[in-house]
N, C-alpha and C positions, 0 to 999 in steps of 0.2 A: 873065355870064348872070343873068337876072332870076329871083329866087325867086318862084314863083307858087303859089297855092293851087288845089286842085281846086274844083269847084263846091261852095260851102259849104252844108251842110244847114241847114234852118230851125230851128236850136237856139233862136233868140230866142223862138219861140212855145211852147217845150216846158219852160220853166224850172219851171212849177208841177206838171208831170206826170212829169218826167224821173226823179226818185228812185224813184217808185212802180214804174216799168217797167224801169229800168236795172239790174236785179239782176245781169245778166251783166257789165256794165261795172264795177259795184262789186266783184264777185268777182274780176275780172281785176286791178283796182287793188290789192286786198288781196294777191293772189298776187304781183304785181310787187314790192310792199314786202317781202314775205316772202323774196323772192329776192335782196334787196340784200346786198352784202357787209358785213362789220362795218366801219362807219365812224363817226367822230365828226363830225356835221354841225352847223354853226352858221349856215350860210347855204344856203337851199334855194330853188330856182326850180321852181315847178310850172306847166307849160305846158298850156293847154287844160283848166283846172281844172273847168269846168262849174259844177255847183251847189255845189262845195266839199266834197263828201262825202269824197273821197279826200284832199283837203288836210288835213282833220281827222285822217284815219288817219296822215298824215305827222307832224302835230303831236304826236300821242300817242306815236309811236315816237321822235321827236326833240324832247322837250319844251323843250329849251334853244335850239332853232334859231329863227332869224328866217326866215319863209317869205314869198316874193313869189309870188302865184298870179295867173295871168292867163287870160283867155278872150276870144274875139272877140265874144261876145255880152254886151251891156249887161245884158239881163234875167237872164242866168245869174249875172253878177257881183253884181247887186243881190240876187238870191235867196241867193247864198252869204254875202253880208254879213249878211243877216237871220237865216239859219238855221245858219250855221257860223262865227259870229263868234269871234275869239280875239285877244288883244292881240299875239300873236307872228305873226299872219297879216295881210299887206297885200294886199288884192284890187285888181286893176286890169284895165281893158278894154284888150286889146292883141291884135294878130295874131301868131300864132306865127312866121309867115314874116318878120316884121319884128323879131323878138327878137334883141337883141345881149347877149351875156354880158359881165359886168363883170370877170370873172377872179377873183372872190372866192367863187364858188359851190362848196360841197362836194358838192352833189347837184343835178343837173338831171334833173327827173322829168316824165314825160308819160304819162298813161293814156288809151288809146282815143281818140287825137286825130290822130296823125301820118299815119294813112291818108288824111287829107284834103289832105295837102301833096304836090303833084305832084313838086316838085323837091327831094327829100330830099338828093340828092347835093350840091347847092350849099349847102344849109342845114347839113349835117354838116361840109362843108369849112370854112364860116365859123366854126362853133362850135369846131372842132378848133384853130383859131388863137387863139380868144378865151379858152378855158378855161385853168385852171391845171393843173399836173402831178398834183395830187391829186384833181381833180374826177372824180366818178363820174357817169355819165349812164345813166339807166334809162328805157326806153320800152316801152310795150305798144301794139300797133296791130293792127287787123283785117287779115286776109289775103284773097286773091282767092277762096278756097273758101267764104267766108261766104255763107250763104243759097243755096247751090247747089241745094238741093231746091226752093226757091221759084222760082228761075229756070226749072228744068226743068218744073215744074208749069205755070207761066204760058205757056211756049212751047207745051206740048202742048195746053193748054186753049184758049188764044187763037189758036193756029195762026199765030204770027208770031214773029219773032226779038225777044227781049227782052234788053236789057242792063241789069243792075242796077248800082248804084254799085260794088259789090265787084269788078266786072270790071276796074276801073281801079286797084284796090289793088295795092300793091307785092308782088312775089313774093319768096320766100326768097333766090333767086339775086341779085336786085337789092339786097336788104337787106345781104347778105354783101358785095357789091361796094361799096356805099356806105360801109359801116362799116370794113372791113378796109383800105381805102385811106387812112383818116385816123386810125385809132386802133390802138394796139399790142395791146390785149387786148380781144377781142370774144367775148361769149357770146350765142348766139341759140337760143332754144327755141321749139317749137311746141306748141300745144294745140288740141284740137277739143272744143268744148262744145256738146252737143245739148240744145236746149230744146223742150219739148212745149207745145202749146196745145190748148184745148178745141175751137176752130174756126178756120178760116182768118180769120174776122173778128177774132178775138182776136189772132192773129198780126199782122195789118195794123194793129190798134190799137196794139200794142206798138211797131211801127216808127214810127207817127205820133207817139206820145207820148214817144218818145226823141229826136224832133227831126229824123228823117231822111226826112220825107215829101217833101222837095224833089227826090228823085231815084231812090229804090230801085225804084218801080213806076210808070214813066212812061206817060202817054198811053194808058191802058187804060180801056175803057168798062165800069164795074162795074155788074152787075145781080145781083139775088138768084139768078138762074139760073146765072150765071157763078161766083158764090161757092159755090153748091152743087156745081157741077162740080169746083171746086178741092178742096172738102172730100172729095168722092168720090175724086178722084185721089190725095190723100194717104192715105186709108184703104186704097185698093187697093195702093199701093206701099209704105207704111210702117206701116200699121195705126193710124196716129195722125197728126195734124198736127204736124210737127216741122221745125226748121231747125237747121243747124249754124253756130256761130260759130267762124271760123278765127282763132286768136290767135297773134301773135308776141310773145315777151318778149326784149328786147335790153338787155344791160348792157355798157357800154364804159368803159374806163379806160386810162390809161398804165401 
């Protein structure tokens, strides 16, 4: 079976704005690191590292470790090299779905990236054969309830079926099946983070500037009147413009 990625968001155009707007992603990355078991890591692989912010969190927690950090976006990697440079970190452009473990990794880490990989089953199966007995694997990814309020508002205001990218994200049942089949010890936790915005325009700007403008709100004709209707819809239903980020934290080991 071929490992395939979902439609890739336009992260390449968001490298200069990502850190300013990705406070939820950074919070989730810090939470994932806090959930790690006590390990001595000398070799770390950070998959989908983006701007490198979370890679530096890892470096600070494991100052003796050599870290290989990859991302599919050349612009993100160049930004990481400029803003989060460290002698123990080697940044490289690479596709997660093509990643092969060398068997020396103490920690394989990925923050807010694996939701874009469609065939996690095959990817986990491959990694389970390549990792060593002491490797800890820690992942955070967004779940299908992400932005459910936005989807509801768009459907009611635009009077048409709208499918956001989150509709294709993995469910907890799928994630349990993918992991328990290949790993002996699996921990999966969920979190729902609600974020408020001053207007619907600010929400859409946040989505755009974290690089996901290629898919979350497709083929809609935006007008000031439609934006105002969306603002009114949120105020009526929630009292404020807000969306929920549905988060999974997964830690697996032998």
